[in-house]
N, C-alpha and C positions, 0 to 999 in steps of 0.2 A: 696784722698791721704791723709794721715796724715800730706803733708806740708801744703794743701790746708785749713784744720783746723786748723792748725796752725795759719795763714795769715789771716782767717776769723775771726780768735779771736781777731787778733793784731787788727783789724779793729774796732770789737764789743768792745771792751773793750775802745773806743774815745766813745761810742754813748751813747744815756741818757739811752735808756734802761738797757745795760748790763755795766756802768762805776762801779753803784755801786756793782756790785755783785764782779765784778774782783777786784775793793778796798777792798773786804772785803776779797778774799782771801790774799791780799797782805796786809791788816794788821793782819791775821793768824801767819805771819812770813812767808808765801811761798815766792821765788824768784819770780824773774819778767817769769821765764820759767814757773814754775812751776802751778803758777797763771794762766799763758794763756793756758796749757794745760788741767784745770779743767774747763777751760772757752770754751776749745773747746768742751769737752765731754759733756758738759751742751748743748755747740749749738745741737751737733750730737742728742743727745737723744730729744731734740724739733723738731729738723727737721725729725727723725723716728715717733715723735708718730705723728706730722703734716701729714704726709706722710700715714701713716697709718689711719688715723681716718679720712683723705678729708677735713681735717677744713683748715685755712685760718690762717696766724699768725697774735694775738692780741697783741702789744708792751705793754700793760696793763695790761694784764694777765699775762703777762712774766715777767713781769718787779714785779707783787706782789707776785710772787711764788719761785721768784728769790733769 
């Protein structure tokens, strides 16, 4: 559900992999909530892509493309 994605984004925003992406959104002038929603959507796209391609998550690759 959307709520779970939002909670996952709150957690991800504190990690080394996704912190810069979150801060970039905040620096663009987005509110905290809006930046977390953008991050939640990004996480969902990454998860769907991993599922579709049957591959494991690679944090270095995700950080480079974020």
